[in-house]
C-alpha positions in Angstrom: 21.0 -63.3 24.6 23.2 -63.6 27.8 20.4 -65.3 29.7 21.0 -68.5 27.7 24.5 -68.6 29.1 23.4 -69.0 32.7 20.7 -71.4 31.8 23.3 -73.6 30.2 25.3 -73.5 33.4 22.4 -74.7 35.4 21.7 -77.5 32.8 25.3 -78.7 32.5 26.5 -78.3 36.1 30.1 -77.7 35.2 32.8 -79.0 37.6 35.5 -76.5 38.3 38.9 -77.0 39.9 39.9 -74.0 42.0 43.4 -73.2 43.2 42.2 -70.1 44.9 43.2 -68.1 47.9 42.3 -69.2 51.4 40.8 -65.8 52.3 37.8 -66.4 50.0 37.8 -70.1 49.2 34.5 -70.8 51.0 32.7 -68.0 49.2 34.1 -69.1 45.8 32.7 -72.6 46.5 29.3 -71.2 47.5 29.0 -68.9 44.4 29.8 -71.8 42.1 27.0 -73.8 43.7 24.7 -70.9 43.6 25.1 -70.4 39.8 24.6 -74.1 39.1 28.2 -75.3 38.9 30.2 -77.6 41.2 33.4 -76.7 42.9 36.5 -78.7 43.8 39.3 -77.1 45.8 42.8 -78.6 45.7 46.3 -77.0 45.8 48.4 -80.0 46.8 50.9 -80.7 44.0 50.5 -84.5 44.3 46.7 -84.1 44.0 46.0 -81.4 41.4 46.8 -83.4 38.2 44.2 -86.0 39.0 41.7 -83.4 40.3 41.9 -81.1 37.3 41.6 -84.1 34.9 38.1 -84.8 36.1 36.9 -81.2 35.8 36.0 -79.1 32.8 37.7 -75.9 34.0 40.6 -74.6 36.1 40.5 -71.4 38.1 44.0 -70.2 39.2 44.0 -67.4 41.8 47.3 -66.1 43.1 45.9 -64.2 46.1 47.7 -66.2 48.8 50.8 -67.7 47.3 53.3 -70.2 48.7 55.9 -72.4 47.0 53.7 -75.5 47.2 50.6 -73.8 45.6 52.8 -72.2 42.9 54.1 -75.6 42.0 50.5 -76.9 41.9 49.4 -74.1 39.6 52.0 -75.1 37.0 51.2 -78.8 37.3 47.4 -78.3 37.0 47.7 -75.7 34.3 49.8 -78.0 32.1 47.4 -80.9 32.5 44.4 -78.7 31.9 46.0 -77.4 28.7 46.7 -81.0 27.6 43.0 -81.8 28.0 41.9 -78.5 26.3 40.1 -77.4 29.4 39.0 -73.8 30.2 41.7 -72.2 32.3 41.4 -68.8 34.0 44.0 -66.7 35.7 43.1 -64.2 38.4 46.3 -62.3 39.1 45.3 -60.9 42.6 47.7 -58.2 43.7 50.0 -58.4 40.7 52.2 -55.4 41.0 52.1 -55.3 44.8 55.0 -57.6 45.2 57.7 -59.2 43.1 56.5 -62.7 44.0 53.0 -62.0 42.8 54.0 -60.3 39.6 56.7 -62.8 38.7 54.3 -65.7 39.4 51.6 -64.3 37.2 54.0 -63.6 34.4 55.6 -67.0 34.7 52.3 -68.7 34.6 51.4 -66.8 31.4 54.6 -68.0 29.8 54.0 -71.7 30.5 50.2 -71.9 30.5 47.6 -71.0 27.8 44.8 -69.1 29.6 41.3 -69.0 28.1 40.6 -65.9 30.2 42.5 -63.4 32.4 40.4 -61.5 34.9 41.5 -58.8 37.3 41.3 -55.1 38.1 42.9 -52.5 35.7 46.1 -52.2 37.8 46.7 -56.0 37.8 46.0 -56.3 34.1 48.3 -53.4 33.2 51.0 -55.0 35.3 50.7 -58.1 33.2 50.8 -56.1 30.0 53.9 -54.2 31.0 55.7 -56.6 33.2 55.6 -54.2 36.1 53.2 -51.9 37.9 51.8 -50.8 41.2 48.6 -51.7 43.1 47.1 -50.6 46.4 46.8 -54.0 48.1 44.5 -55.9 45.8 42.6 -52.8 44.7 43.1 -50.8 41.5 45.4 -47.8 41.8 43.2 -44.7 41.4 45.4 -43.5 38.5 44.3 -46.6 36.6 40.5 -46.4 37.2 38.4 -46.9 34.1 36.2 -43.8 33.7 33.9 -42.5 31.0 36.8 -40.1 30.0 39.3 -42.9 29.7 36.9 -45.5 28.3 38.0 -45.3 24.6 41.7 -45.8 25.4 40.8 -48.6 27.9 38.8 -50.4 25.3 41.7 -50.2 22.8 44.1 -51.5 25.5 42.0 -54.5 26.4 41.4 -55.5 22.8 45.2 -55.2 22.0 46.1 -57.3 25.1 43.6 -60.0 24.1 45.2 -60.1 20.6 48.6 -60.4 22.2 47.8 -63.1 24.7 45.1 -65.0 22.9 42.9 -64.8 26.0 39.6 -63.2 26.8 40.4 -60.2 29.0 38.0 -59.2 31.8 38.8 -56.0 33.7 36.4 -55.4 36.6 35.8 -52.1 38.4 33.3 -49.3 38.4 33.0 -49.9 34.6 33.7 -53.5 33.5 35.4 -54.4 30.3 35.2 -57.9 28.8 37.0 -58.3 25.4 38.6 -60.4 22.8 40.7 -58.9 20.0 37.6 -57.7 18.0 34.8 -57.0 20.5 34.5 -55.4 23.9 31.5 -55.6 26.3 31.3 -52.4 28.3 29.3 -53.3 31.4 27.8 -51.0 34.0 26.2 -53.4 36.5 27.1 -53.4 40.1 27.3 -51.2 43.2 30.2 -49.5 44.9 29.3 -51.2 48.1 30.5 -54.5 46.6 34.1 -53.2 47.2 33.5 -53.4 50.9 33.2 -57.2 50.7 36.4 -59.3 50.5 36.4 -61.6 47.5 33.7 -60.6 45.1 36.4 -60.7 42.4 37.6 -64.1 43.5 34.0 -65.3 43.4 33.5 -63.9 39.9 36.6 -65.8 38.7 35.2 -69.1 39.8 31.8 -68.3 38.3 33.3 -67.1 35.1 35.2 -70.3 34.7 31.9 -72.3 35.1 30.1 -70.1 32.6 32.8 -70.8 30.0 32.9 -74.5 30.7 29.2 -74.7 30.1 29.4 -72.5 26.9 32.6 -73.5 25.1 31.5 -72.1 21.8 30.6 -68.6 23.3 33.6 -67.8 25.4 33.4 -64.0 25.2 29.7 -63.9 25.8 30.0 -66.4 28.7 32.6 -64.1 30.3 30.4 -61.1 29.8 27.3 -62.9 31.2 29.3 -63.9 34.3 30.4 -60.3 34.9 26.8 -59.0 34.4 25.5 -61.7 36.7 27.8 -60.7 39.5 27.1 -57.0 39.1 23.3 -57.5 38.8 23.4 -59.7 41.9 25.1 -56.8 43.8 22.2 -54.6 42.7 19.5 -57.0 43.6 21.1 -58.0 46.9 21.4 -54.4 48.0 17.7 -53.8 47.6 17.0 -56.2 50.4 19.5 -54.6 52.9 18.1 -53.3 56.1 19.4 -50.4 58.2 21.1 -52.8 60.7 22.7 -55.0 58.0 26.4 -54.8 57.1 28.9 -56.2 54.6 28.5 -59.8 56.0 24.8 -59.8 55.2 25.4 -58.1 51.9 27.8 -60.9 50.9 25.1 -63.5 51.6 22.5 -61.5 49.7 24.7 -61.4 46.7 25.1 -65.2 46.8 21.4 -65.6 47.2 20.7 -63.3 44.3 23.0 -65.5 42.1 21.2 -68.6 43.4 17.9 -67.1 42.3 19.1 -65.7 39.0 17.6 -67.0 35.8 18.0 -66.1 32.2 15.0 -63.8 32.0 16.3 -61.8 35.1 19.7 -61.5 33.6 18.4 -60.4 30.2 16.3 -57.7 31.7 18.9 -56.5 34.2 22.2 -56.7 32.2 23.5 -53.2 31.4 26.1 -53.3 28.6 27.1 -52.0 25.2 29.4 -53.6 22.7 32.3 -51.7 21.2 
């Protein structure tokens, strides 16, 4: 059951190195603490090799790139691979600019990623080497729907086989797959899209879930995606008429803080294809 995954996170308190974007860095740290992990943030090239060496996982997010942070990503990724750590790529905005697209593709050439997590437009960009996104949101033409679900499941399994990574596509319907199995997840609320950084938060949390469950990488990724979506559902129940997206962000983090295995098992909405 997926509930065992989050219980292992709380028991093992995985330490995660995050090279993430400065728009969401504080929320990523708080979500990691809320789920039972421990965050370290560092993107200084002279610092990252030492920092990633003491962690169990590395979360690379390309949301706010600069030449220094790009250099740090390669250094940290190389070291994490040498140590056989969990490494995640969040290709924020891949397809929106040449820098983002080329950086994501370059990282994939040089670094072995345990998991790649993004929206459908970002993931399709990585698969094809080019694409379009609306900011950091999925292009409407790429939306995973019930009508396109079968082809999307085939696509994500094939990409996992090609890359050797667990692939997590998040949106109205979430897909988490390796080359043989795909979790189709229907947790979450549309209002979560009005909060900056829920995807970034998920990437940090997903890394922690896999570090704490190294023998169940696919299930750990699915559990993290279900946890975030379910937290969005639980948090929304407590919203008042005068509350807005700032309050909702905090309620989601609180819901993750209070999440246990039993709650996750009861609330997770998924099927396996």
